[in-house]
C-alpha positions, 0 to 999 in steps of 0.5 A: 837759873843755874846751868844744867837745868832740864824742864821737859815733861817728856823726860820727867813724866809718863802716864799709864792708860789706867791713870797712874802717873810716873814721875822721874826724880833725878836727885839722890834720896838720903833721908831728906825727902827729895824724892817726895818733895820734887814729885809733889811739886810736879804733881801739884802743877800737873793737877794730879792726885798724889795717891796715884803718883809713883816715883822712878829714880833717874840713872846718871845722865846729866845730858838728859836730866840736868845737874844731878849733884845732890849737895849744897842744900840746892836740889829744891832751890834749883829745881822748884821752878823747873819742876813746876814748869814740867807739871804745868807743861804736861797739864797743858798738853793733857788739856790740849788733847781733851780739847782736840777730842771734844773739838772745843777751844782749849781755853774752855777746858781745865785740869782738875784733880787727875781729870780734864773738865769741860765746864760748859758741857760737863764732860770730863776725861781722866788722865789715862784716857788722854795720855796717848793724845797728849803725847802727840801734842808739842811741848808748850813754850815756857813763856806760854805756861800758866803756873799756879798762884801759891793760893791754889797749891794743893800739895806745895807748902802743905803738911801731912803729905805721905813720904813716897818711900816710907812704907818700903823703909819701914817694912824692909823693901827699900833698897840701899847701896848695901842691899843691892843683890843680883844673881852670881854676885861676889863680895869684896872688901879692901885693905887700904893704906892707912896713911894718905899717899902710902903705896903698896910695897908687898903683900902675902895672901897665902893664908887668905886664899885658904879662908873658906869662901875666898876666891881671889885676891886683886890689887888696886893701883893707887893714883898719884896725888892729888887724891881727887875721887880716886880709890886709895888703892890696896889689896881686895879680897873677893869671896862668896860672902862679905864675911868670908872677904872680911875674914880673908882680909884679916889674914892678909900680910901687907906692907906699905911705903908710907910716904911723907904724911906718916909723920902727921900727928893731930895734937902737934898740928893743932899747935901749928895752926894755933901758932899760925893764927897768932901771926898775920894771914891773907886779908880777905875782908878789911873795913876801916882799920881793925888793927889800929882800932883794937890797939886803941880800944877801951877793952880788948877781948880775945879767944881761940876756938878749935874744931877737930877733923870729923868723919861723916859716919853715915848709918850706911857706909859706902857700898857699890855693886858693879858689872863690867863686861867687855866695853860696858859697865853697869853700877848700882850705888848710893852716890850723891853725884851719879854723873860724876861717878859715871865719868870717873868709871868710864875714864878709869876703865877706858870706856865710852861714857855712854857705855856706863850706867849708874843706877842710884839706890837710896842712900842711908845718910851721906852728909857729903861723903857720898859725893866722893864716889871712890867706892863705886870705882873700886867695884867697877875695877874689881868686876873687870878683874873678875871677868865681868862677874858682878862684885859688891864692895862693902866698906865696914864701919872701920873702913868708913871711919879710917878712910874718909874724906874728913871735915877739915880741922880748924883753928879760929883766933878772934879779937874784939875791941870795945868802947867805953860803953861796951860796943864792939868797934873792932873785930879781927878773925884769923882762920886756919884750916886745910882747904877742900881744894887740897883734895884736888890740888896738892899745893892748895893751902888757903881756904877757897872763897866758898869756904871763908864765905861761910859764917866768916867773911859774910857776917852782916855785923855793923862793926866799923872796923872789921878784918878777916884773914885766912892762914895757910894750912897743909892737908895731911888727909883727904879733906871733903865736904861735910854737912854745912861745911865751913859754917861749922867751925866759923859759926862755932867761933863767931857765935861763941865770940859774940856771947863773950863780947856780950859778957865783957860788956855786961849786956844781954846776949840776945840784945847784944847780937841784935845790936851787932846785926843792926837795923833791917836792911838788904846787903849785897854779899859782895860788899862784905867781900863774899864773892861766893854766896853759895854760888847764887846771884847776890842780887837774887839772894842778898843777905837780909838782916831783917830776916836774921833779926826775925828768927832771933826774935821768934826763937827768943820769944818761943824759948822764953829767953831770960826766964828764971832757971834752976841752979845748973841750968842755962840758956844759950843762943846762936844764929846764922845765915847759911845756905841762903836761909836764916836760923836761930837756936836757943838751947837749954842745958842742965849741967849736973854732978858727975859731968852729966850734960842734959838738954831739956829743950831746944827751940829752933826758928827757921826761915828758908823762904817758901816751904815746899814740904814743911814736914820734911823741913821740920825733920831736917831741922830736928835731925840737925839738932841731934847731929849737932849735939853729937858733934859738939859732945863727941865728934873728933878724929885724931891722927897718930903717925898719919893714922886715924886713931878711931875705928868704930862707934865705941871711940867715934861716939854718937849720942845715944837716945838717952842723951837726945834733947827731951824736947825739940820745938821747930818754929817755921816762919810764915811762908813767903813766896815773894823771896827765892827758896833757901837751903834746908838740909844744912843750915839747921846744923850751923848754930847748934854747937855754939848755942850749946856751948853758950848755954853751958857758960850760962849754966856754969860760967865755963867757956868751951872753946875747944870741941868736942866738949868731952870731959871738959865738965868733969870738975863741974861739982867744983864750979 
């Protein structure tokens, strides 16, 4: 069990005298449904009526609630069992309270649908009537708890459960970070340096201070590298409205000392990465003798793949409100890691951590961006500068896109050696990308184990000669976590390359992929040089090729793989083991004149083991399909003179409704409570881009090796 786990029912459950059950959820809700899913796990074991359950959001307090970092598709897999114990312990305490009142053995009573029943006498008491007595009962030991058998679940694994926040979201009562308001609130926007590491040289706020509504201009000191979670620094304009602050900022005259990264040009950097991957790198997996086998192979196939920087561009940009008075600070923010936010504010303001409170609002999307809490620290600093008046910092869309923690640009070089029968006997993969570690250590150049472990070193292919090398790459912007992280570039490359190998061998892509995977077996990830395995035990979470094969076979069957298609249509396949779950996708594309790319259908088969909330799993997978299409078609952040070229959705495009797949079919594999839970939020995204590009190849014969697709199909009429 991971560290930072709390399973005390007195921390997570309160019951009113009218029987209303209050369940505290300690993970951040960003659209994945975790506030509902964790609550229903507790309610199921508690034998509570879910219609009488209300949810409270925990503030940042890791000592009380356990680990609160909502990331890595880990919330449910880490807290499924603890939250079951929370509910089961509270149920046992209610039963004990009823037995004591009736002076009968506790073994003779049982909790049933919000009541405790004594079957022999027919007596029953509701939870509200028992809550005071139960609160005096000692919390039972873990070993004494009786957890339900899966066959007895009322909510876990069931469809059509209500979403706790649905009504508030629909009618506008939901409070996101950008919505929070309080009496006397001031509003701020900040002029930040466009180049990483730039420092404020001079500013003139004369005109700004004359803008109606502007109250004050405040500088925020930049911190020395590395970037970490620190604000970038700059000049803040504080006003009586966000619009007044924006107008005031536009009137600022600011000069920066831009530093070494002002020469960063993403086109030139792409060539640097390409050159680097054509030379030997640091070997992190070497089975057999790949270099020799390549040199002696009957046929040698090679390809280069490129993925640019990406911005998170969540629908709600970063926003936070803070009130810092004397030796205390309270914050309301859309953060994924409230305890880290609390620690950062305490350190920056010189406060004791117990004097800092971080209230977590709903998050209007995040995808990893809101794990970085620089915007909450900004709000705390500005409230302090305004003598304790509450200040809301709002990032505009331009701020969001130009000052992100970007997904790393990546260049992947692959080579495969085929024998006379077309079998892959050798595999070489060189990967270059500035690491996330560079945000915390300026000297970091190599991808960490948690990065190259994603869809690269962990490929469970039966290839006798396999070699993975990572190539050093310097970061010139803030690099951060992004939904499915390094699986994106690695799976784009490896799953596209499998399609290329199948074509070279003149074999069906699906059959070739299954042959590469080989028979059903369980692999210790360490035997593939994967020491990370998403932070989980390799014994508890082996790589199960039988499950990987199964999702491929299911999605191929459901998509009717191999069926005849009209001219210009094609089917593309990709599969992955990522975030401890198994995903396979078949995408049908129609490439039409004038470069129109239409997607009639996507089929996605998914195996995450136990399914706590199937409706939310489908929703996450459907969202992954749409997000994956967006990133593959348009996702690109470029730099010129150290500055981001894009600024809003007109040049960092998002797929419109008219471009969405006409049909999305999610095929959840049958429940299996004999295996531990896998992740859900991220793995559906991993195979979308390669499946799409493989489908384009099937439709047109055109290989897409560089993302975004952009105008690479502009000459489709001539194909």
